N, C-alpha and C positions, 0 to 999 in steps of 0.2 A: 482436378479439385473444382474448378468452375461448374463442371457438369453436375457434381453431387450437390453443390450448394444450390443450384437452380431447380433440382428435383425436389418437389416438396414431399415426396414419398420414399426418399432415399433410405432413410433408416427403417421404414416399415418393410423394405425389400428384404430385410435380414430376417431369417426364420426364427432364430432365439430372441430377436428383439421383440417379435411379434408375440412369441410366448410370454415374455416379460410384460407387455402391455395387457395380455389376457389376464395374467395373475394380477397386475395392478388394478384392473377393472373389477375382477371378482372380490378382491379382498376389501377395496374401497367401498364397493356396495354393501358388502358385510359390515364393516365398521359403521357406515352411515345409517343403514337400518339398525343397527344395534342402538346407536345414540338416540334415535327417535323413539324406538320401541320400549327400550328400558326406561327412558324417560316417562312416556306415557303409563307404563306398568307401575312404576313406582309411585307416580301421582295418584293412580287409581287406588293403590294400597293405602296411602297415607294422606292424601289430600293436603299436603304440606309443601308448598313451593320450595322451602329451604331444603328439604330432601334432594330435589333437583339439582342444587348447587353442590351438594356433596358428591354427586355421581362425577361430575367434572374433576373435582378435587381428587377423588378416589383414583381417577384414571390417569390424571397429569402428573401426581406426585411420584408414582413409581416411573412413569415415562421419562420425566427429567432426571430422576435419581439414577437411572440405569444407563443413560444415554452415553456417558463417556466409556463405561466398560462395554458397552455394546460396540462403540466405534473401535475399541482396542480389538475386540473379538473379530470384527468384520476386517481388519487388517491382518489378522493372524492366521485365519482358518478359512476354509472353503466357502465363499460367500453364497453360492447356490445351496449348499447344504445347510447353511445356517438359515437361509430364507425357508427351506423346507420345514426346519425345526420351529420357526417363528410362526409360520402359517398353521402348523399342527398344534401349537398352543392356542391359537385363535380358534381352531376346529374344537379343540377341546373344551374351550370356554363356552363356544356357542352350544355344544351338546349338553354341557353342564347347565346353561340357562334353560334349555328346553326341558331338561329332566327336572329341575327345581319348579318350573311352572307347571309341569304335569302332576306334581305331587303337592302342589300348593294348599289344596284343601285338608291334607292330612298333618300339616305342620303348623306351628305358631306363626303370627306374623313376624315377631322379633326373628326367629329362626329363618323365615323366608328373607326378610331384609338383609340379614348378616350374610347369608348365602350369596344373594345377588351382589352385594358391594364386595364381597371376597373375589367373586368371579371377575367383576369389573376391574379390581386391582391387577389381576393377572393379565387382563386385556392391556392395560397400561404398560406392563412389562414387555408384552409383544409388540405394543406400538413404538416403544422406546428402542427396541432392536430393528424394527422394520425400516424406519428412516434412514439411518446410516447404511444398512445393508443395501437398499434399493438404490442409493446414491452412489455407493461404492461399486456395484456390481454393473450398473448401467454402461459405463465407459469400458468395461471388459467385453461387452457384446458388440460394440460398434467402433468403427475406426475414427480417428480424430476429425475427419473431413465430414463426417456424418453426425458427430456428437451434438451439434447446435441443433440440427433437425431432430434428433432423437428426444433432446430435452423439451422441445416444444410439443410433440406427441405425446410424451410422458405426462407433461403438465395438462394438456387438453383431456386426456383420458381421465385423469384424477378429478378434473372439474366436472366433466360429464357424468362420471359415476357418483360425485358428490350430490349433484341436484337430483339424478334418477333414484339414488339410494334413499334420500329423505322422503321423496314422494312415494316410492314404492313401499318403504317402511310404514308410512302412515295409512296407506290403502290396505295393504295386507293386514295389518293390525285392526283397522276399522272393520274390514269384512270377513276375515277369517280368524281372528283372534290371536292372542299372544303365543300360543303353542306353535301355530302354523308359522309366525313370524320368525321365531327363534329356529325352527326347523329349516326354514328357507336360508337364514345365516348359515346353518350348517352345510347345506347343499351348496352355497357359494364357496366357502371354504374348501370344500373337496374339489370343486372346480379349479380354484386357484392353485391347490396341491398338483392337480394334473398338469395344468399349464407349466409350472416351474420344474416339474419333474422331467419335461421333455426338452429342457435347455440343457445343453452339453456344459459340464462342469468346467470352470476355468482354474488354472493354477494360481496358488497363493502368491501375490505379487512379492518380488524380492525386497528383503530387509533383514534386520537383525531380530529374527523371531524369538530368541532365546533371552532377550532382555525382560526383566521383571515387568509386569503389568503397569505399575505405577510410573516407571520410567518411559514406557511407551506412551502412556497417557499424558505425561508431562510433555513429551517430545511433540505430541500433537498440539497441545495447548499453545507450547512456545511457537510453533509454526503459525497457528492462526493468529494469536495475538501479535505476532511478530511481522505480519504482513499488513501493510497499510491498506492494500487494496482489499483484502479479504475482511479484515475487522471493520474497516469503514462501510463496505457493502452490508454486513450483517447489521452493525449498528444503525445504519440509515433505516433499514427495514424495521428493525426493532423499535425504534422511537416512532416511526411513521405509523406502525400498527398500534403502539401503546397510546398515542396521542389522538389517532384517527379511528378509534374503535367505535364509530357510529352504530355498527351493526348491533352492538349489544343493547343499544337504545330503540331498536326498531319496533318492538311492541309498544312502547310509550308513543312513539310518532304515529303509528297505525291507529291507536285507540284514541288518543286525546288531541291530536294536531291534524292528522288527515283524515280521521274518521272513516276508516275502511275496514276495521275489525281484524280478526285473526287471518281471515283469507287474504286480505290486503297486505298484511304483515308477510305472509308467505310469498306473494308475489315480489314484494320488496327485497326480501331475503334472496330470491332467485336472481335479482337484477345484477347484481355483481358478478355472479358466476356466469350468467349469459354474457356478459361483457368479457370476462376472462376468457371463455371458449372462443367467441368470436375473435379475439386478439391472437389467441394461440394458434388458430387455424390460419390467421393473416400472416403470422411470423413464420409458419411453416412453408408458406408460398413466397414470403419476401423476407428472407433471413437478414438480420442486423449485421453490420460491418463496422464501418468507421463511427467514432463519435459515441460508441456503447455507453461510456460513463456519462457524458452529458446528457444523453437521452434518458439514461436512469434517473438522474437528478431532476430532469425536466418532468418525467412522468410522476415521480414522488411528489413534486410541486403540483402538478395537476391533480393528483389524487387528494392533496390538502384542500385545493381550491374547490373540488367536488363536495368534499365533507362541508366546507363553509356553506356551498350552495344548497346541499341537503338540509342542513340545519335552519337555513332562512326560508326554505320552500314551505308553502301551505297548499300545494296542488299536487295531488297524487301522481298524476302522469308525469309531471316535471320531476318529481322527487325519483319516480322509477327510471327516467332517462338519465338523470344524473347519477345514480347508482350504477347504471349500465356503464356509462363513461368512466366512473371511478373503477369498475372492474377491469376495463381495459387498460387504464394506466397501471393498475395494481400488477396485472398480468405481465406487462413489459418489465416493470421492476423486478419482480419475482424471477422471470426468465433470465435476465441479465445477471442477477445475483447468483442463480444456480450455475449458469454457463461460466461465469467468472470464476467461481470456486473450483468447478470442474477443470478449467483449463490451467488454474494457478497451482493446482495441488498435485503432487506426485502420486501415482497409483497406489504406492505402498502406504500412504497416510490419507487416503481419501475418507475411509471410515471414521477416523479420529476427527478429521477436520470437519466433516459432516455432523458428528455428534455435538459439536459446539454450536454449529448453526442450528441444529434441531433444538437444543436447550434454549437458545435465544428466542426462537421463533415461537416454541410451545409457550415460554415465559411471557412473551409479548402478547399473544392472544388471551391468556388468562389474565394477566396484570392489566391489559388494555381495558377488558371488559370491566374489572375492578374499577380502574381510574374513570371510566365513563360514568359508572353508577354513583362514585363518590362525589365528582365534580357536578353531576346533575342535581344530587341532592343538596349540594351547597349553593349553586348558582342558577339552578333550573336546567331543564332538559335543552332547550334552544341555545342559550348561552354556553353550556357545556360542550356541545357539538362544534360551535363556532370557535371556542377556545381551542378545542382539539385540532381543529384545521389549521388554526393560525400557528400553533406550535409546530405542526407537522412542516409549514413553510419555514419556520425558524430553524428547524432541524436541517432543511435543506440548505438554507443559506450557510449554516455553520458548517455542514459538510463540505460545501463548495469552497469555502475559505481555508478549512484545515486539512482536507484530504485531496490535494492536487493530482496524486496518482490515480484516484478513482475518477476524478474529473476528466482527466485527459486519457482515460483507458479505451483502447480500441481493440476489438476482437482479431486475433491472429488469423 
């Protein structure tokens, strides 16, 4: 056991896990390229910023709405085969976007926009399935001793793909056009399918599979909300993201406070991801053990302090460094939450419990951006960010007081 804990590449030595990482890389690149390219395309067509907000809403609503059902499916049917179906739907959406863009000159703008938003709706369904499937399938590919290591590599792969995808999407769109960008997304989906098809299917975890779906979903909800460890970890992350959503206001800081323009906003946005990747690689080499709960709470508090510091900073370089550090704190929190839920949830319920987590996280990102915008409008940009950081610290204090099981949690 000690050998695998010290081996930073223990999980990567498992062939099926490498295939899962390859799939994760390809599909995340695809979805990130999609997010930036569809946004550019919609804005070019309409020149209306409000239409960009509808993109996120069109994708988030089905993702949240389908999550509980997706968790039930992940616990009842073969997870690898469901991943194949999920990526196939994403591939179909990518091909559809390519087709619609190819015939855009021969259809009306209203038909074109309706088609794009309809396709994005179905990508939201794929997104709603993908999170609980990936979470539930991961521990079937690695043994418990290497699970913590696998979570760090899974997280760092997602972060790398997120940064790369946004950059590649913008470059391909700018130099080769929208059709080439949507075509690249299709190629990435095919690659993701090839990776996942090479994974040996695993049996469905034991459980009462004949129960009605609603009872199985209720069982998952009762388990998640009945565990102080799980629900307090999820709620801590929910409120930290909700109140600490300074990223949503980065364009305002870049333009009006730091005076660095859209290029600077892009660099600032990459700061947190750079910090997260750095920390994920560190955790792969130096896995956490004792005092995981206290470390998680300390890191969320550190994240809140960084948000306050970012709000008060008027220097671009200082702001960038603060966001890098914030990304490092956030990665520790995200990693501990993911590992905690993995370790505390039986295999037969991982999909359903993960779906609850997915709903909270998706909601916190969307609602956090909304909260940041509203508070910025009411009290100003800097006071809104400082207020968010202070509220994050208050949430940590409340969790420390009310959730002793999380505070005293250690990895086994």
